[in-house]
C-alpha positions in Angstrom: 145.9 1.5 59.3 144.2 -0.3 56.3 140.8 1.1 57.3 142.2 4.7 57.2 143.8 4.1 53.8 140.5 2.7 52.6 138.5 5.7 53.9 141.0 8.1 52.3 140.9 6.2 49.0 137.1 6.3 49.0 137.1 10.0 49.8 139.3 10.6 46.9 137.3 8.4 44.6 133.9 10.0 45.4 135.2 13.6 45.6 134.3 14.0 49.3 136.8 16.8 49.7 134.9 18.8 47.0 131.6 18.0 48.8 133.0 19.2 52.2 134.3 22.4 50.6 130.9 23.1 49.0 129.1 22.4 52.3 131.4 24.8 54.1 130.9 27.4 51.4 127.1 27.0 51.6 127.2 27.2 55.4 129.3 30.4 55.3 126.9 32.0 52.8 123.9 31.1 54.9 125.6 32.5 58.0 126.4 35.7 56.1 122.8 36.0 55.0 121.6 35.6 58.6 124.1 38.2 59.9 123.0 40.6 57.1 119.4 40.2 58.1 120.2 40.8 61.8 122.1 44.0 60.9 119.1 45.2 58.8 116.7 44.5 61.7 118.9 46.3 64.2 119.2 49.3 61.8 115.5 49.4 61.2 114.9 49.5 65.0 117.2 52.5 65.3 115.4 54.3 62.5 111.9 53.7 63.9 110.5 56.5 66.0 110.0 55.5 69.6 107.0 56.1 71.8 107.9 58.3 74.8 106.3 58.1 78.2 104.2 61.1 79.0 103.9 61.9 82.7 100.4 63.1 83.7 100.3 64.8 87.0 97.3 64.4 89.3 96.7 68.1 89.7 
């Protein structure tokens, strides 16, 4: 139990909670950026004209 109390006291002293919150915030922002990029790529693919297969008969 003393170890837990020591860890909690150290976390409070060094502002670990603030660091964890900031790390989570940064991770969420990075994830959002990746998701936005993926949406842009998918939308660009829909906007691009596609090549169509042309059937050539052997006549």
